[in-house]
mmCIF file of the C-alpha atoms, coordinates in Angstrom:
data_MODEL
# 
_entry.id   MODEL 
# 
loop_
_atom_site.group_PDB 
_atom_site.id 
_atom_site.type_symbol 
_atom_site.label_atom_id 
_atom_site.label_alt_id 
_atom_site.label_comp_id 
_atom_site.label_asym_id 
_atom_site.label_entity_id 
_atom_site.label_seq_id 
_atom_site.pdbx_PDB_ins_code 
_atom_site.Cartn_x 
_atom_site.Cartn_y 
_atom_site.Cartn_z 
_atom_site.occupancy 
_atom_site.B_iso_or_equiv 
_atom_site.pdbx_formal_charge 
_atom_site.auth_seq_id 
_atom_site.auth_comp_id 
_atom_site.auth_asym_id 
_atom_site.auth_atom_id 
_atom_site.pdbx_PDB_model_num 
ATOM 1  C CA . MET A 1 1  ? 45.121 55.143 33.199 1.00 0.00 ? 1  MET A CA 1 
ATOM 2  C CA . PHE A 1 2  ? 41.816 53.834 31.849 1.00 0.00 ? 2  PHE A CA 1 
ATOM 3  C CA . PRO A 1 3  ? 42.317 54.836 28.200 1.00 0.00 ? 3  PRO A CA 1 
ATOM 4  C CA . GLU A 1 4  ? 38.947 53.302 27.328 1.00 0.00 ? 4  GLU A CA 1 
ATOM 5  C CA . TYR A 1 5  ? 37.306 55.894 29.599 1.00 0.00 ? 5  TYR A CA 1 
ATOM 6  C CA . ARG A 1 6  ? 39.214 58.950 28.363 1.00 0.00 ? 6  ARG A CA 1 
ATOM 7  C CA . ASP A 1 7  ? 36.070 60.875 27.332 1.00 0.00 ? 7  ASP A CA 1 
ATOM 8  C CA . LEU A 1 8  ? 34.178 59.922 30.477 1.00 0.00 ? 8  LEU A CA 1 
ATOM 9  C CA . ILE A 1 9  ? 37.129 60.956 32.656 1.00 0.00 ? 9  ILE A CA 1 
ATOM 10 C CA . THR A 1 10 ? 37.195 64.341 30.931 1.00 0.00 ? 10 THR A CA 1 
ATOM 11 C CA . GLN A 1 11 ? 33.472 64.722 31.583 1.00 0.00 ? 11 GLN A CA 1 
ATOM 12 C CA . LEU A 1 12 ? 33.717 63.659 35.240 1.00 0.00 ? 12 LEU A CA 1 
ATOM 13 C CA . LYS A 1 13 ? 36.606 66.063 35.826 1.00 0.00 ? 13 LYS A CA 1 
ATOM 14 C CA . THR A 1 14 ? 34.205 68.898 35.016 1.00 0.00 ? 14 THR A CA 1 
ATOM 15 C CA . THR A 1 15 ? 31.126 67.559 36.821 1.00 0.00 ? 15 THR A CA 1 
ATOM 16 C CA . ASP A 1 16 ? 32.212 65.418 39.790 1.00 0.00 ? 16 ASP A CA 1 
ATOM 17 C CA . ARG A 1 17 ? 34.240 67.133 42.500 1.00 0.00 ? 17 ARG A CA 1 
ATOM 18 C CA . HIS A 1 18 ? 34.886 63.854 44.371 1.00 0.00 ? 18 HIS A CA 1 
ATOM 19 C CA . PHE A 1 19 ? 36.256 62.238 41.214 1.00 0.00 ? 19 PHE A CA 1 
ATOM 20 C CA . VAL A 1 20 ? 38.559 65.226 40.673 1.00 0.00 ? 20 VAL A CA 1 
ATOM 21 C CA . GLN A 1 21 ? 39.895 64.925 44.228 1.00 0.00 ? 21 GLN A CA 1 
ATOM 22 C CA . LEU A 1 22 ? 40.605 61.210 43.743 1.00 0.00 ? 22 LEU A CA 1 
ATOM 23 C CA . PHE A 1 23 ? 42.169 61.852 40.339 1.00 0.00 ? 23 PHE A CA 1 
ATOM 24 C CA . ASP A 1 24 ? 44.417 64.639 41.619 1.00 0.00 ? 24 ASP A CA 1 
ATOM 25 C CA . LYS A 1 25 ? 45.504 62.689 44.705 1.00 0.00 ? 25 LYS A CA 1 
ATOM 26 C CA . HIS A 1 26 ? 46.273 59.626 42.545 1.00 0.00 ? 26 HIS A CA 1 
ATOM 27 C CA . ASN A 1 27 ? 48.382 61.707 40.167 1.00 0.00 ? 27 ASN A CA 1 
ATOM 28 C CA . ALA A 1 28 ? 50.230 63.391 43.036 1.00 0.00 ? 28 ALA A CA 1 
ATOM 29 C CA . LEU A 1 29 ? 51.046 60.017 44.604 1.00 0.00 ? 29 LEU A CA 1 
ATOM 30 C CA . ASP A 1 30 ? 52.133 58.650 41.245 1.00 0.00 ? 30 ASP A CA 1 
ATOM 31 C CA . GLN A 1 31 ? 54.503 61.580 40.748 1.00 0.00 ? 31 GLN A CA 1 
ATOM 32 C CA . ARG A 1 32 ? 55.898 61.256 44.262 1.00 0.00 ? 32 ARG A CA 1 
ATOM 33 C CA . ILE A 1 33 ? 56.528 57.523 43.791 1.00 0.00 ? 33 ILE A CA 1 
ATOM 34 C CA . ARG A 1 34 ? 58.288 58.216 40.480 1.00 0.00 ? 34 ARG A CA 1 
ATOM 35 C CA . ASN A 1 35 ? 60.426 60.890 42.162 1.00 0.00 ? 35 ASN A CA 1 
ATOM 36 C CA . ILE A 1 36 ? 61.404 58.470 44.907 1.00 0.00 ? 36 ILE A CA 1 
ATOM 37 C CA . GLU A 1 37 ? 62.208 55.709 42.428 1.00 0.00 ? 37 GLU A CA 1 
ATOM 38 C CA . SER A 1 38 ? 64.304 58.214 40.446 1.00 0.00 ? 38 SER A CA 1 
ATOM 39 C CA . HIS A 1 39 ? 66.110 59.222 43.662 1.00 0.00 ? 39 HIS A CA 1 
ATOM 40 C CA . ILE A 1 40 ? 64.810 62.798 43.455 1.00 0.00 ? 40 ILE A CA 1 
ATOM 41 C CA . GLU A 1 41 ? 63.014 62.351 46.788 1.00 0.00 ? 41 GLU A CA 1 
ATOM 42 C CA . HIS A 1 42 ? 63.838 60.001 49.644 1.00 0.00 ? 42 HIS A CA 1 
ATOM 43 C CA . ALA A 1 43 ? 61.564 57.551 51.436 1.00 0.00 ? 43 ALA A CA 1 
ATOM 44 C CA . THR A 1 44 ? 61.824 54.154 53.052 1.00 0.00 ? 44 THR A CA 1 
ATOM 45 C CA . HIS A 1 45 ? 60.705 51.025 51.245 1.00 0.00 ? 45 HIS A CA 1 
ATOM 46 C CA . GLU A 1 46 ? 57.786 50.767 53.672 1.00 0.00 ? 46 GLU A CA 1 
ATOM 47 C CA . GLU A 1 47 ? 56.676 54.337 52.935 1.00 0.00 ? 47 GLU A CA 1 
ATOM 48 C CA . VAL A 1 48 ? 56.731 53.619 49.204 1.00 0.00 ? 48 VAL A CA 1 
ATOM 49 C CA . GLU A 1 49 ? 54.666 50.460 49.707 1.00 0.00 ? 49 GLU A CA 1 
ATOM 50 C CA . VAL A 1 50 ? 52.061 52.402 51.699 1.00 0.00 ? 50 VAL A CA 1 
ATOM 51 C CA . MET A 1 51 ? 51.897 55.020 48.930 1.00 0.00 ? 51 MET A CA 1 
ATOM 52 C CA . LYS A 1 52 ? 51.491 52.334 46.262 1.00 0.00 ? 52 LYS A CA 1 
ATOM 53 C CA . LYS A 1 53 ? 48.641 50.721 48.203 1.00 0.00 ? 53 LYS A CA 1 
ATOM 54 C CA . GLU A 1 54 ? 46.931 54.084 48.655 1.00 0.00 ? 54 GLU A CA 1 
ATOM 55 C CA . LYS A 1 55 ? 47.351 54.808 44.936 1.00 0.00 ? 55 LYS A CA 1 
ATOM 56 C CA . LEU A 1 56 ? 45.766 51.451 44.077 1.00 0.00 ? 56 LEU A CA 1 
ATOM 57 C CA . LEU A 1 57 ? 42.843 52.150 46.413 1.00 0.00 ? 57 LEU A CA 1 
ATOM 58 C CA . LEU A 1 58 ? 42.308 55.529 44.728 1.00 0.00 ? 58 LEU A CA 1 
ATOM 59 C CA . LYS A 1 59 ? 42.395 53.840 41.325 1.00 0.00 ? 59 LYS A CA 1 
ATOM 60 C CA . ASP A 1 60 ? 39.804 51.299 42.467 1.00 0.00 ? 60 ASP A CA 1 
ATOM 61 C CA . GLN A 1 61 ? 37.559 54.102 43.719 1.00 0.00 ? 61 GLN A CA 1 
ATOM 62 C CA . MET A 1 62 ? 37.876 55.993 40.436 1.00 0.00 ? 62 MET A CA 1 
ATOM 63 C CA . TYR A 1 63 ? 37.092 52.823 38.484 1.00 0.00 ? 63 TYR A CA 1 
ATOM 64 C CA . ALA A 1 64 ? 33.927 52.293 40.520 1.00 0.00 ? 64 ALA A CA 1 
ATOM 65 C CA . ILE A 1 65 ? 32.820 55.850 39.734 1.00 0.00 ? 65 ILE A CA 1 
ATOM 66 C CA . LEU A 1 66 ? 33.601 55.346 36.045 1.00 0.00 ? 66 LEU A CA 1 
ATOM 67 C CA . LYS A 1 67 ? 31.614 52.107 35.890 1.00 0.00 ? 67 LYS A CA 1 
ATOM 68 C CA . LYS A 1 68 ? 28.652 53.721 37.652 1.00 0.00 ? 68 LYS A CA 1 
ATOM 69 C CA . ALA A 1 69 ? 28.738 56.726 35.306 1.00 0.00 ? 69 ALA A CA 1 
ATOM 70 C CA . GLU A 1 70 ? 29.066 54.443 32.284 1.00 0.00 ? 70 GLU A CA 1 
ATOM 71 C CA . THR A 1 71 ? 26.006 52.470 33.383 1.00 0.00 ? 71 THR A CA 1 
ATOM 72 C CA . ALA A 1 72 ? 24.050 55.687 33.955 1.00 0.00 ? 72 ALA A CA 1 
ATOM 73 C CA . GLU A 1 73 ? 24.820 56.800 30.376 1.00 0.00 ? 73 GLU A CA 1 
ATOM 74 C CA . GLN A 1 74 ? 23.400 53.609 28.847 1.00 0.00 ? 74 GLN A CA 1 
# 
């Protein structure tokens, strides 16, 4: 996710608690979705769709933080 921001993500993970919370929640949802799709966990199609939408919202929020931090660095 966001390979062009790898260094900035590393920096934000040490300095921005909110970013870390978003990052961790996104990764947890991603893992849960993969487990469901691999039939390790069970969920309804609707539950998976809700999780995917929440994951996308988290990604959008992280991207906004990355763009703001990138602008602040310039």
